[in-house]
N, C-alpha and C positions, 0 to 999 in steps of 0.2 A: 057916363054914368048918369041916369036921368034922376029926377028929385026923390021919386018913389023909393028908388033902390037906396040912394043915400039916407032917406030917412028911416028906413027899415034898419040899415046898419047901424046908425045913430041910435035907435031905439034899443037895438039888441045889446050894443055896448054900453047902455046906461045901467045895465045890472052888473054888480060886482061879480055876481056868480058867472056871468057870461063871459066877461072878460078874464075870470080866472081859468075857465075853460078853454079859451082861445090861447092863453098863454102855455097852459098844459100842452095842448095840441102842437104850437110851435115847438115848445122843448122836445117832445116826442118824434116829430119829424127831423129836427135837428140830430138827435141821438141817433135815430136810424141811419141818417145820411151820414153821420161820422164813422159808422161801423161798416160802411158799404164796402164791397169787395170789387174792384174794376175788373173787367174781364181780362183774361189772361194771367192773373195772379195765381201761384201755387196754393194748394189746399194748406189751411194752418188756422190759428185760434184768431178770431176777428178782434180781441181786444175789448176793452171797456169803453162804453160811450164817453167821448170828448177827451178821456185820459190815455186811451191806447194800451200799448205794451209796456214791458219791464224796461227801465232806465235807472241806474244808480251811480252816483259820483261822491258820495260823503267820503268813504274811505280813499279815494283817488285824489283828494283834494282839489276838485274841479277838472279832472280829466288828465292828470299830469302821471298817470302810471305808465306802465310798460308797454299797454295795450293801446293806449290814446295818446293824444296831443301831437304836436309838431315834430317832436323829437324821438318819437317811437322807434324809428328806425336806428339812431343812434344809442338808445338806452338799450334796446335789444342786443346791440352789437356789444356793447360794454358789459350788459349782465352775462351773456353768452361767454365772453371773455373770462369773466370773475368766476362764474360758475366752473368751467372748464378746467381753471387751474387747481380748484380743490376736489373734482369729481372722479380722479384717477390718481394711481400711484400711491406713494406711502403715506401721504397726508390723510385720506379719507381711511386709509386702513388702520392707520394709527388711531384716529379719533372714534372709529367704530369698536374695534377690537381690544384696544389698550386703554382706552378712556371712559368709554361708554359701557361696553357689554359686561364688564366684571362687576358694575353696579346692578345692571339688571340682572344678571345670573344670580346675584346674592338675594335681590328681591324674590327672585322665584324659588330658590333653595330655601329661603326663609318662610316659606309656605309650608314646608314640612310636608307635602303630598295633600294638603288640604285645598279643597276648591278656591278658585280666584277669578277675578273678572280679567280676562286676557287684555282687553283693550287698555285698562287702566295702566298695567306694567308697559305693555307696548308704547303707549304715550309717553312714559317716562323715559323709555329708550330712545325713541325718534327726537323728541325735544333736546336730549342731551347732546345728541349728535348735530343737530341743526344749530343750537346756539352755539355750538363750538365751531362749527364751519363758518359760520356767519359772523359772531363777535369775538370768537377766540377764546371763550372762556369756559372752562370743564367744571360745570356747577355740580356740586353735591346735591343729592337729591332731596336734603331737608334744607337746603340754602333758601332763605327768606325770599330773595330775588327771584330764583328759579320757580319757586311756588306761585309768586307773584304773577309773572309772565304768563304761566300756565292758567290761573285764574283768569288773567284780562282777555286772553285769546278765547278761552272758554266762554266767558261772558259775551264777547262780541258775536261769537257764533250763535249763540242763543237768541241775542236781540236781532241780529239782523237776519236771523232764519225766520223770525217771526213776521217780517215784513210790515210795510206801511203803503200808504198812499203815494209816497215819495219815491217808491219802488217804480211806480207807473208814470208819475210825471214830476220832475224836480220841483215844480214851483211849491210843491206841498211841503217840502222839507222847511220852509220858512214858517209853516204853521207850528207853532210850539206845542205840540202834543206831546205826551209822555214818551211815546216811542221814538219819536224823532231827538227829543232831549237825551233819551238814553243812547241811541245811535251816535250823536255827537259827542257825548261824553267818553263813550268807549273809544271812538276813533281819535279823539284828542290824547286820551290815556296811551293808547298804543303808538301813536305818531311820535309822542312826548318822549316815550321811551326809546324809539328808535333814534331820534334826534340826540337824546343823551349818550346812547353808544357812539354816534357819528363825532360828537364833540369830544369824547374821551379819546377815541382814536387819533382825531386831528391833533390834539396836543401832545400825545405821546408817538406819532408816526414818525418814522425814521425813513429817509429816502433810500429806495430799493429794499426796504424790509417789510415785506408782504407776508403777514402771519394768518390772515383770515379774509373773507370777503370784503369786509368795510374796509380795510387797508388798501385791498385792491382798486376798489371803486373810487376811493378818495385820491389815490395815486393818479389814476386816469382823468379824475376830474381837475388835478392840477395841471395835467399835462395838457389838457384841452382848452385852458383857459385862454380867453381872446379869440376864439374861432365861432363860427355860426353854431357849432354843435355842442358848445359848453354847457357842461350839467350846472343847473342851480341846485342849491340845498334842497329845495322841494324834489327836484329830479332825483338826487342821491337818496332821500328818503323814502321816496315811493319805490325806486329800484329795489332797495333792501327789503322793504315790505312786501313787495311782491315775490321776491326770491324765497324769503322766510315762509310767509304764509302758504304760499302754493306748494312747496316742499313738504310742510308740516301735515296739512291735511289728507295728501294723496299719498304719503309715504305710511301714516298711521293707518289709513283704511285698507291699503293694499296688503300689508303684513297682516292686519287683521282678518282680511279674507283669507288668506293664505292658511293661518291657523284653523280657522274655521272649517275650511275645505278639507284639510289633511287629518283632522279629526273626524269629518264624516267618511274619509276615505283612507283607513288605516293601512291599506296596502300600498297607496301611492306614498304614504309618508314613510313606511319601511323601505321602500325602494330608493326613495330620496336619500335616507340615512345610510343604505348600504353603498349608494354612488360616493356620499362625502366620506365615509369610513374607507371605502377603496383608494380614493384619490388624495384625501387628505389625512385620514388616520385620526388618531386621538391625542397627538402631541403637540398640535399647534391649532389656532384658530385659522378660519379661512382667509386666503387672500385673493385679490382681484384677478391674479395670474390663474386661479383654479377655475375662474368661470367656463373657459374654452374646454375644460376636462370634465365638466359635469353638465352635459347637454340636457340631461332630464331635469335636473334641479331648474334650469333656466326654462325648460318647457313648461315645467308646474307654474312658475311664475307668470309666463306669458298667457297661459290659459286661464289663471285666474284674472290677469288684467283684461282678457276678452270677456269670459263669460260674466264678470261683475265689473264692468268699465266704471271705474271710480268717478269721471266727469261725464256724464251721459250725452249732456249736450253741448259740451266743450264751452268756450266762451264766445259771447256773440261777437260778430263780425257786422260791418256796416258797408252797403253798396256805395261806392265812390261815384258811379254814374250809372245812368239808365242802361240795363242789360237785360239778356235773357239766359236762363239756365234750363236744360230740358225741356225747351219750348214754354217755358213760362216766363211773363214779365216779371222783372225785379226793378222797381224804381230805385232812383237816387235816394239814398238816406235810409233804406230798409234795413233793419237789423235781421241777421241771418244766424241761425242757430244750427249747427251740424248735429245730426241725430247719431253720434257715435255708437251708442247702445244698439240702434236699428242694424247699422252696418256690420257689428261683430254677433249679431244674432241672426242675420239674414241666410236663409237656406240656399240662396244663390251661391253664395261664397264658401258657407260651412255645412259640412255633413252633421246632422243632427246637433244644431247648434246649442239646444238645451241641456245636452250632456257635457260632463266635465271629463274630458279626455287631451291629458298633456300631449300623448302622442301623436296629435294633429300637428305638432310642430316639429316633429322627428321624422326623418326618412326611414325605409326598411331596416338599415343598419343600426338606427338608434342616434344619428347623427343630427346636429340641428338642420333644419330646412332654412332655406333663403326666406328672406321677410316677404310675407304675402302683403300686397297692394291693399287688400281689404282689411288690413291689421294696422290702426291707427290711434293707439290708446293716448298718444301725446299731440293730437292732431297732425296737420301736415301743411306744407306751405311756409311762407315766409313769417308767419305769425305763430309756427308751432312752438311747444312749449320749450323755453330756452333751458329747463332744468332736466331735460330728458336722459341725458348722459349720468348726470348726478343722481337721480332718482333710481334709475336702472342700477347702477352700482350699489348704492346704499342699500336698495332692497335686496340686492343679490347677498351682501354682506351679512346683514341682519338676519334673512332668511336661512343661509347655511351656519350661521353662529347657533340660532335657535334650534335647528333640528339636529345639529351635531351635538349639541349637549343635552337636549332634551326630548322626551317622547310626550307628546300631549294626547290626553284621552278625554272623553265626556265625563260629566258627574254622575257618579251611580245613582240611578233613580230618576234623573231628570231628562234623560235622552242627549241627543246631539244637538250641536248649535244649528239654529235655522240658517238656510241658505237663501232665504226671501230677503230681498233688499228694502230698506226704508230710506225714503229720499228726505233730504234736509239740506238747505244752502245748496242745491243743484248737486249734490254728491251722493253716491249710492254708497250706503252705510250699512254694516251688520246691525240686526237686532242684537242688543248686549247678550252676552252670555259667559257663563263659568266653564272652566276646564280644571283639568288636574294634570300636572307636570311632573313626571319621573325622570330624574336625573340620569343620564347617560353614562357621563365622565364625572366622578364624584372628585378626583383630584385636580389640583391646579394644572393648567397647560402652560408651556413656555410662555405664552403670550401674555398670561395674566401674572407670572411671576415678577 
């Protein structure tokens, strides 16, 4: 660099305005560089400059939940075993039909034919079931702790649904903004509740006496002490939080969509009810053994889960090594989101995918078809949802109980429920709607007596 050039630069930088312009230029260049897309990457969002895309770990206590951490395989295995113990047979049937549904039926009957918000009552039903499955407590609907649990989880959904910069880069969670403070408060409240239940169970647990998911997980924790895969208390807390949290939101929204669709399609509702009446009758509530005899009911549930996939983007995955998919480069550490919604609405696999047709899951004789490879509402592979069996069986029992006992209709003068989804917390939800329920079976069933 000659003297003249150096003098020109020095003169230019002697002005504060010029220095500011240079800094802005550097920042803009760095920002553009940070969002560059190297050749070979698949289509997708560029992310925010310097920040990138979504990353969240407040609820997972630093990545110790069932999808992260060094023990994720062990935690999945334990969680799967715990869920399977309560996902089939008489335990789940008893909880749904004898302990949860009577309260839910009374709540609907008490509406006396007046319009009501469907999701509010379905939410009570699902919470009663899952709190019983996980923590072994059959709460009354007016129980103070029951109401508090529902409020805490509602507040968490609201706070985490709004999002913060901490969703994009973890370092921002250390900046004490109001949103971060609220998230931490809700997380601490929820995890403190989980730990209190763990402590209560640990004090009262008897060897070999497994009565709920907490007991089962604690029993496995004791048996695994001293091994490389031993569960810490944080692991136990996170495992239970994942099982409960995942089951609550997905089940509520699946059943809510079922009611919304069958109100829109009364002919499908009538066919569902005829099948239930023919197979089960009116003297008892449904059992899991009825599922194989009710292929149309199952087809309706499957079609609802296809056309309104509850978790459209599934959970994020991370590439453990540089790899390629479909000719695209996927660098190590890349977060990958599977678009289940796209798969379930792809015309390559589904004829007229926007149409609600339960028959697509039945053969010409009305029997259940073999599961299609393009149908994966619970994801697939080693990290697929461990609660699939529990969710499917719980939804079946709730669905058949509801439509055996009630006929749901739109509110006169208000039209049918909207079938357009609204998305919050990466969940496809119904726009709130009211319905009218007419009781089909007015006397007590044997299961309720």
